[in-house]
N, C-alpha and C positions, 0 to 999 in steps of 0.2 A: 654548556658547561656539563653537561652529561654527555655529551657526542664526544667530547675531548677526554674524559677521564676513560670514555669505552676504549676510544681508538690508542690512549695511552696503553692502557693496560693490556691492550691486546699486542701492540708493537714490543710492549717489554718481555710478553709470553714468545714472541715468536723468537726477538734476539737469543734468550735463555736458550731457547729452542735448537736455532742454529749455533752458540755457542756449544753446546754440547753432542751437536754434530760432527763438529770440528773437532772438539777435544777425543771424542771418539773415533774419528777417524785416523787421528794424530797417534794414539795408541796402540790403536789398530794396525798402522803401519808399522811401526815398532814391535807390536809383538808378535809379525809375522816374522821375524828376525830380521828384520831390515839395520844398516849398520847404525851403529849409535850417532846421530848427526845433531849437530847445534839446532839446525833448521829443518824445517820438514820442505821437502823437494817442491819445485815450483810447481812441476806439473800436477800433485796432489792438490797445490792451493787452487789452482785455477776453477776446476769443477763447483770446489766448496765455494769461493768466492760469485762465480757463475749462480750458483743455487741460492747463495743468500740472497744476492740480488730479488732473485726472480722469488722468495717467498717474501721477501720485504714489500714490493710489489703487489704483491698476491693479499698478502695480509691489509694491506692499506687499502685496495680494493675491494676487499670484503666490508672492513671495519667501518667504514666511512659510511657508509650507504644505512648498516647495524646502526650506529651511532644516529645517524641523520631519523631513524624509524623509533627511536627509542627515546628521543628528543619529543618528537612530535606526540608521541605516545601521551607525555607526561601533560602536553600541551592538549590534550584531549580530554585527558583525565581532570583536567582543570575546566572544562565546557569550551573549549576553543574547537568547534567541529570544522573549522573554514582551513583549518592548518592541511598542506600536501608535503608529502617529499618526493625528491626526483630520482627518476626510475633509471637508475646506474648501476653498474657492477656486474658481478659474473650473472648469468640467467636465472639463476634461483632467487638471489637477490632483488633483481629487477621486479620480479614476479610476486615478491612478498611487500616490496614498495607498492605493485599495482597495486593489489588486494586490502593494505592499508589505504590508498585514495580513494578506492570503492567504498569502503567501509565507511570511512570518515565522509563522506560524501551522501550515504543512506543514513546516519548518522543525524548530520545537519537537513536532512529533508524530513526526517522523522520529527527532528525537534521545529522546526518551520512550521508542518502540519499538528504540531500539538501544540503549539503557541496561537495558529490560526483557530483550532478546532474549539479551544476556550476564548476567545474574542468571541465567536462565534456563536456558543454557546451563552454566554454572556450576554451576549446583544438581544439574541433569543427571548432570553427569560425577563429580560428587564421590564418587556412593554405588558405579559400578563401581570406579572408583579406588581409594577404599578399600578394597575387597574387593580387588583384585590386590597393593595392597601390604601387605596382611594376609598373604596367602596367601602372596608372595615371600618376605617376610620369616620368615612360619614356618617355609618349607623349606629357609630357611638358616641360619637360628638352632635346625635340628633339632628343631624344636616339632611339625612336621609332617612324615609320612614322602613322598619324592617317589615318589608313586603315580599310577597314572593318572586317578585321583578330582579330585584337588587340581589337576593339569596342565588336565583339562578344565576346571575351575570357573574357572581363570583366563583359560584360550581364550575360556569362554562370554563373559566380562566382557570380554574384548577387541572382541571379535566385535561387543559391543551396545555399546560406543563406536564403532566403525567406522561399525556403521551409523546412529549418531546424527550422526556427521558427515558420510556421505554424504547424511541425509536432508536438513541444515541447506543442504549444498551445492547441491542439487537447488531445494530452498523459496528461498534467496537470487537462486538465476540465473533463475528463475521469475519471479520478483516482480520483479526489474530487467529483465525485458523483455528475458534474454539469451539463453535458453532456445532452444536450437537444433532443430527440428524436421522427421523426414526423413518430409513426409508421403507417403500413397498411398492411393486409394481402398481401401475394405476394408469388405465387406459389415458390415450392425448386427448380423445374425445371428451372423456368425463372429465376433464380438466377443464378443458375450453367450455362447455356445457354449464358447468359447475358455476364458474367467471361470470358466464351470458347470464344465468340466471338471479346470480347477486344484484346485480345490476339491472336487471329488467324493468323495475319501479322507478329507480331512480333515473334513469334515461326517459323513459316515458313521461315522469313530469317535468323532466327537462325539454322536453318537447324533439328528442335527439333518438334515432332512430338506430337500434341496437341489432347488430346479427351476426352470426357464425357461420362457418365453413371449413368441415373437415377432411383431409381426403382420405378415402379407404384403405385400409391396410396397413395404419402406423403401427407398430409397436408398443406394447404398453412399456411405461418407464419405470426406472427405480429412482423413486423422488421420495421426500417427504411431503406428503399433500397439503400441510396445512403450509407450509413454508412457501410452496408453488403458489399456492394460493393467495397467499400474501404478496408477492409476485405480481400476480393478475389485477389485482384489489386495488395496486398502487400503480399501475399501468394505467389501466382503466378509467380508475377514480381520476387519473392525472388529465386523461382524455378528454373526461366528460366537463372536466373542469373551464378548458380552453374551447370547447365546442360551442358555436352558438345555437341558439332553439333553429332548429331545421337542419341539422348537421345530421353528421350519419359517425357510427363508430363500427368496426369491422374486428371480428376476433377470426383469425383464421391458425389453422395447424397444416406443414407439408413437413415433407420427409422421405425416408427411407428408412431401412433396417440398424441404419445406424445409429442416426439420430434424427430428430423431430425439432423442427423450426417453428415457434408460436410468433406471432405477430399482431399487434394493436395498432390499425389504423383507424384516424380521424380526420375529418375534414375540416379542423380549426384554422387558424391563424397562420398554425405554424410557428418555427425554432427559427432565428435570424443565423445566417451562418458564423459568422462570427462566435455563437455559442454553442454552436454543436459539439466541439471539444471538450467541453466542460461542463454538460448538461449530467453527467452521473456521478459529478463530484459532491461534497456535502454542502450543504444547503448554498448550493449553485439555483437560482428563481430567476424567474423575469420579470423585469420591473414592473410594479405593481401587484405580483402576486400574490395572493392571500396565503399559501402555503408558506413552510418554514424550509421546503429545499434538501429534502432527507428520501424523497420518496426514491426515486429514480438510483439514488447512492445505495439502498435498501436495497432495491431490485437488484442492482449489479450486486451487490455483495452475495445475495442468495444464491444468484442463477451459478455464480462463479464456486460456490462451493459446493455446487450439487457438478463442476466439473464443467460448466457451460460458458456459452459464451452472450454477450449482448449487446446490440448496438441501436444505434438511432441515424434516420432520415428523414429529411424536410425538405422537399423540392419548392423552389422559387412560386410556383403556381399556388402552393398553400397546403395546407396539413402536415401531417408527421406521422413516420411510421415506426413506432418500438416494435424489435423483436430481438427475440432470444432462444437460443439451440441449447438442449439437453441431449448428454448422450444416453443412448438406448442399453447402456451397460454401467455398471456401478465407477464413480470416478475413484 
């Protein structure tokens, strides 16, 4: 309906313009001293008719695609992100249609991610909330004694929910490009050494060897030291969780004056090939994993916020290598 009204109005404007041109041409013809005749000469009408036909065709070729876009925009306003328009008409109109289709595709993808995120968050919060509720009700009804064991359990579940919400806030802020970074020049070796020192005791308790190696001459990097430390924390803790006793974890740093690549390599069971493309997605985790599935997603967002890149490799022989590169100049 919107498209038809738009096309009709455009055609009316074109018809009025054509009438104006014809009348102006006739008046100009007689005003130039042409003999008073009842009819305009045939040779004057031919170009006017041809021009009129060309104008009508041009208007129709422009108005109809524009009407399609207007009608589709109304459907998008009502929440229908599946609508697409035919890319037809003049070049500028085709580009408009293509841009409109790309916009609706992005809107649809964003809406799908929003729904998925809401469902995932609901799922992840349901278990700790159920534990807290059951224990509190048990304490109130006298089923459980008010002892340290039950209170500590409630506190741990509450902390888990708090950590989940903090992780989601960090992730959403970074993905929205609103994460505030406090950049300072930090030596690449310091970043690796700090990460190794944080996990030295935990690795020793787990029976896992933790070593690191840094190439000499690497430049200092403009980074938010706390955020990059969070990246290492997520990667190393993830590696430590999947590395059995007797295994090893290695931190490396290589590069040149333009960028430095860091890597965390473990000798764990590895990641199945079909899961590699989604390891950095929200709530993506291996079956039986105790984690929530946000660590790698947060690591990726923080690296990208620094203008870097991140990737993962897991050969069939086992083990996993997660690597990320940071530029030596501010992003």
